[in-house]
C-alpha positions, 0 to 999 in steps of 0.5 A, a space after each residue: 201212310 197216315 198222311 195219305 189216308 187223311 186227305 183224298 185230294 191227291 187220290 188218283 181215283 178222285 180224277 175219275 170218281 169225283 162223286 165219291 169225294 164227300 163220302 171219302 172225305 167223311 171217311 178220312 175225317 172219321 179216321 183222323 178223329 178215331 186216331 185222335 181219340 186213340 192218342 195219336 198226338 201224344 205219340 207224335 209229340 213223344 216221337 218228335 220230342 226224342 228224335 226231332 234233331 235226327 229225324 228225316 225231313 220228310 217224316 217230320 213234315 208228315 208228322 206236322 201235316 198229319 197233326 194239322 189235319 187231325 186238329 182241322 178234322 176236329 173243327 179246332 175242338 178244345 180237346 185237339 187244341 189242348 192236345 197240340 199245346 200239351 203234346 206238340 208245343 212241349 217239344 223243345 224248340 219244335 218251331 225253331 227246327 221247323 223253321 230251319 228245316 221245313 219252313 213250309 211246315 211253319 207256313 202251313 201252321 199259319 195258313 191253318 189259322 191254328 195260332 188264332 185258335 190257340 189264343 182264342 181258347 187259352 187266353 182267358 185267365 185260368 184256361 191253361 190250368 182248366 185245360 191241363 196245359 198247366 198242372 197243379 202239380 209243379 213237377 220239374 217235367 211240367 215246368 220244362 214243358 211250359 218253358 218249351 210251350 212259351 218259347 215255341 209260342 213266342 216264335 209262332 207269334 213273331 212268325 205270324 205278327 199280323 195275327 199277333 197284332 190283331 190279337 195283341 191283348 189276347 196274345 199277351 194275356 196267354 203268355 202271361 198265364 204260362 210265365 206266371 206259372 213259371 215265376 211261381 215255380 222257378 224264382 228264388 231257387 237256392 243254389 244249395 238245393 238246385 241244379 244249373 239250367 241253361 235257361 232258368 238258372 238255378 232250378 230244383 229239378 232234373 236240369 239235365 233233361 233236354 240240355 242240348 235242346 235248351 240252347 235252341 230254346 234260348 234262342 227262341 226266347 230271344 224273339 221276346 225282344 224282337 223289334 216287331 214283337 216289342 212294337 206289338 206289345 207296347 203298341 199303346 205306349 208307342 202310338 198314344 199321343 200326350 194328354 198334356 203339353 210338354 213342360 219347358 225344358 229347364 234353361 241349364 239343360 237347354 244350354 248344355 244340350 245345345 252347346 254339346 249336341 253337335 260335338 260328338 258324332 255317333 257311328 257304330 251300332 251301339 252309338 246308333 242306338 244311343 243316337 236314336 234314343 236321343 232323337 226319340 226323346 222329347 225335346 222338353 222335360 216330361 213331369 208327372 201330370 196324371 189324367 189317364 184313368 186306370 180303367 182305360 184300355 191302353 193302361 191295362 194293355 200296357 200294364 199286361 205288356 210290362 207284366 209279361 216282360 217283368 215275369 220273363 226277366 224273373 225266370 231267366 238267367 242273369 245273362 239272358 235277362 241282360 240280353 232282354 233288357 238290352 233289346 228292350 232298352 235299345 228299341 228306339 222310343 220304348 223307354 222315353 214313351 214309357 216314362 211319358 206314360 208313367 207321367 200320365 197314368 193315374 190322377 196325379 201320375 204314375 209315381 204317386 200311383 206306385 207309391 200308393 200301390 204299397 198298401 194295395 193287395 199284391 194281385 191288384 198292385 202287381 201290374 202297376 209294379 210291373 210298369 214300375 220295375 221294368 222301367 227302373 230295370 231299363 233305366 238302370 241298364 242304360 245308365 250303367 252303359 252311359 258315360 258322363 258326356 252322354 249322361 250330363 251333356 247330351 242328357 240321354 235318355 232323360 233330361 236332368 230335371 227328369 232325373 231329379 224328379 225320378 230320384 226324389 220319388 225313388 228315395 221316398 218309395 224305398 224309404 216308405 217301403 222300409 219304414 212302413 215295414 213292408 220290406 224287411 228282408 230279401 224274403 219279403 214278397 215286395 222285395 223285387 220291386 224294392 230291389 229294382 227301385 233301390 238299384 236305380 236309386 243307388 245308380 243315380 246317387 252314385 252319379 250325383 256323389 261323383 258329379 252333382 246334378 241334383 239341388 242342395 239337401 235333395 237326398 235327405 229325408 223330410 218325413 222323419 227327424 234324423 234323430 228319430 232314425 239315429 235313435 232307432 239305429 242305436 236301439 238296434 230297431 230292424 227298420 232303422 238299421 235297414 235304412 242305414 244299410 240301404 239308403 244311408 244318405 237320407 240322414 244328414 252327414 253329420 248324423 251319420 258321423 255321429 252314428 259312426 262314432 257311436 259304433 266305435 264307442 260301442 266297440 270300445 265298450 265291448 272290448 273293454 278299452 279305457 284311457 287307463 289300459 295301455 295295450 302296447 309300449 313301442 320305442 321307434 328310432 326316428 331314422 327307422 320310423 316305418 321299419 320299427 313301427 311296422 316290426 313292433 305293431 304288426 304282431 298286435 291283435 286288432 283289439 290291442 291296436 284299438 287300445 292305447 299305444 304309448 310311443 317313445 321316440 329315440 333320437 339319432 344318438 340312441 337316447 330317448 327323447 324327452 316328452 310324455 305321450 298323452 296321445 300326442 306323441 302317438 299322434 306324431 308318430 302316426 303323422 310321421 308314418 303316414 307322411 313317409 309311406 304315402 310319399 310317392 318316392 317310397 313307391 308304395 303309392 302314386 299320384 293321379 295324373 292332372 291337377 288333383 294329384 290324389 293317392 292310390 296304390 302303385 302298380 310297381 310296389 312289388 319292387 319294395 320288399 314285403 310290399 303287401 305286408 306293408 300295405 296291410 300295416 298302412 291300412 291298419 294305421 289309417 284305420 287306427 287314425 279314423 278309429 281315434 278320430 285323428 284327421 289326416 291330410 291324405 287325399 285319396 283318388 275317388 276310385 280307390 276310396 270306392 275300393 275301400 268301401 267295396 263299391 266296385 262289386 256292386 252289380 251295376 258298377 262301371 269302371 269307365 265312370 271312375 277312370 277320370 279320377 285316375 287319368 283324365 287324359 286316358 279317359 278322353 282317349 278311351 271315349 274318343 275310341 268309343 266315338 270313332 267314326 271310322 273302322 276302329 280296326 284300322 287303329 291296330 289295337 288288341 286286348 292288351 295294355 302296355 306300361 313302363 316298368 322301370 324303363 322297360 315296356 311290359 305288355 299285359 293281356 286284358 283277357 286270355 289271349 288278348 294279344 291275338 284279339 283285334 279291337 273292332 267296332 263290334 267289340 270296342 265297348 267291351 275293350 274300353 270297359 276291360 281296359 278301364 277295369 284293368 287300370 283301376 283294379 286289376 293292376 293293383 288288386 293285390 295291394 288293394 286287398 292287403 290295404 283293405 284287410 288292414 283297414 277293416 281289421 280296425 274299422 268294420 265294413 258295416 260302419 263305412 257303408 253309410 258313406 259315399 267315396 267323397 264322404 269317406 275322404 272327409 272322414 279321414 281328412 276332415 270337413 272340406 268347409 272353411 274354419 268355423 271360428 265361433 266353434 274353435 273359440 268355444 273349444 279352445 283351451 288356454 295355458 301360460 296365462 292366456 285367456 279368451 279376453 287376453 289382448 294377444 288372443 283377441 288380436 289372433 282371432 281378429 286377424 283370423 276373421 278379418 285379415 285371412 282368407 279361407 285358404 289362409 285359415 286352412 293354412 293356419 289350421 294345418 300349421 297347428 294340427 297338421 291337417 288343413 281341414 276342421 274335424 267333422 263334428 266340430 272342434 269339441 271332437 278334436 283329439 287332443 284338444 286345440 290349445 293356445 299357450 303364452 311362451 316367454 322364451 325360445 323353445 329350447 329354454 321353455 320349461 313349461 308352465 309355472 305359477 310365475 309364468 302363468 301369472 305374468 302372462 295373465 297380468 301381461 308382465 315381463 320377466 327378465 327372460 322375456 325382456 331378453 327374448 325381445 332382443 330376438 325380434 325374429 321370434 316366431 310362433 311355433 306349434 306342436 301338432 301332436 298336441 294341436 298346440 299353438 305357442 304364441 309369444 306375448 307380442 306387444 302389438 297386433 301388427 307384429 303378431 300378424 307379421 310373425 304368424 304369417 311368416 311362421 305359417 309360410 315357413 311351416 315352422 311346424 312340429 316340435 316335441 313338448 
């Protein structure tokens, strides 16, 4: 009836009485105006809100047609447009339902030019609030209404893309007003005082209203990353010509690119995205140059476009944000062109602009930071997907030289944000910028730590002295503690090790540990070393484990062995325990495939009784060694070290990146599947993993019902990452958890967050550098008459320096200390101290130092015993590794010393109890 009485063009009487048309049309207009004044749009909106999913199509069509007529009759007045926004576009997924049920109604909306009038009225800053679309009262109802307006508007803008293209700046401005309101009233909600909303996430309001309709609102929001819409929003970025000539591609990167470009063929949808990114990326490196002034229209438009997506990412759930980032990142040229734009904006390029924006008022800095954070989020997102071939060899999406520039800036930006106290905690107003920058920075650092692409000392802070930062940490200054927590790598490794040792010293003092206080005495049979040690130490508290533990060995005859434990015997006990439990024959640990042969927990360790308790015990013993500064030659697999640091729980951790450290061949097979050109389903793969368990093949589902899920071109990426995660983590989850719990009972997790996985290995096993003889000479202790000027001592140093290679010197160090690597902070920190003792007789006749033996050694005299010992020309040097003690006979010349020392090291004469 309303449709009929508001349009006279279809009245039969008009065919005969056309002269009445103007009069009757005016009557219809008056009826429409009166109905509008009576709140008809509110009534129609309420009706659609409640019944749109069940209403008859004809009734829906009538509602839309009548609404447009009412607005047209009012000559698109501000009141009618406001009524449409507030009453009609607040209907959840209105345009979605119209598109599915009545596409002619959507076409009618476009023909009426309604979208143009809406943009014209509401795009002005503050217009939405002035006209009541946004209220000052941020009730949950108002928030949901504005969300629905955004979703409906976005779909309308995409459906009428030509209008949107013509009014792109105004369209973005309108959406930004609405999204700004949503950000203010939804971001940072705590799960403790909120309910879960399918679009907004945790939301402090009634999230149950329109729950079913929100699935369609979610689909509408996906139009935000519809390619046609993204191209409109980033029109300037995608069409601007560069201001400057591109810099030349670095020779190393050019060689890598030309060498590998033709090797890998890309087939499926994901790889097609990567291929287009590679082709759209400039062939030359882009570095910051500046030149595009901030007042230029293209700069303002791009900042507003980035602000739109930055705000949209903030308000939605993590899953929806992930989908949005994927859509934006895989738009062919957006990311690469955005980098070029960043290089050109401002006097010196965008990176310097972002750094200076830290001190600007938030409202002025916000558009610039929107560009920065969106770039960081998109880059981090794509880097989390790329494998090493794509990152290092194909150099997608950036040249390595560009990544060096980006990482250097990010390090500077994050450090300044902390050190200037701009960011103090997650509640800081600038934390969202800091978090985006820090996430990308850590991703680049993790890549570099695993396989370097940056120059030496690239990650160190050059603005502040390391000792200043360390001093503030020791004084518990918040900013220095935050630096160590977030970006510890800006401190040199040595400074962090010193800091680590200071944490342990402070822990000792807080517990009250002294060298005189003995926590426990244990007696262990050499034939039952692991069992006895485990039985007697498992009941000790963590505090007691950190104290002094005295060990007495019992020989095969059941008699106590001679020897006084001044930390040396405990060191031997520790080394013997470690040697046994890490031996793959015990089936607690396995070695990785390939040449490296690194250790990781065995997936079949459950065949060993009480295997999880043993893992916890081993973790405690390793923690005790690190706590005491005892270096152990135990090479762990990189992925397991990251488990020990809990780095596998970071939000952008990718298991496929760590897979080569477990099984390089398996990694190659998975990357081959990723790049397989044909139909992957032809291979007959499913979401399962088969392994050989003691001669029996066992099949494990990677996901629930995995055996029934075929691997296809569409799900192959998920399959690869799920399988990698299974091999690295799921298979050994229980063993790893037990080991880590034992280790952390001695070594606090916060102490080790300063280190990367390779650096943690150095903390356990010493420095992977050549033996520093100058440092060793400075800290060696001599016994039995030896001194620094003694001829045998001088011969020894000369042999090590002139005749030995770095590998030979490592063998010498392992012979004396049981570890081939020097301690991280030098030999001043070796426990016990490195010592050399002059011996006159075979070890079974050696009774230790006496005044006579010391004097004879000092003055190079021979005793009757030593003359008898010269009848044994094969007398070799020996070592007590538990005391880091080298025992050298008083050889008559350098050549004999050289020959005997070489033979002893080759035979690994090794440990004897003193």
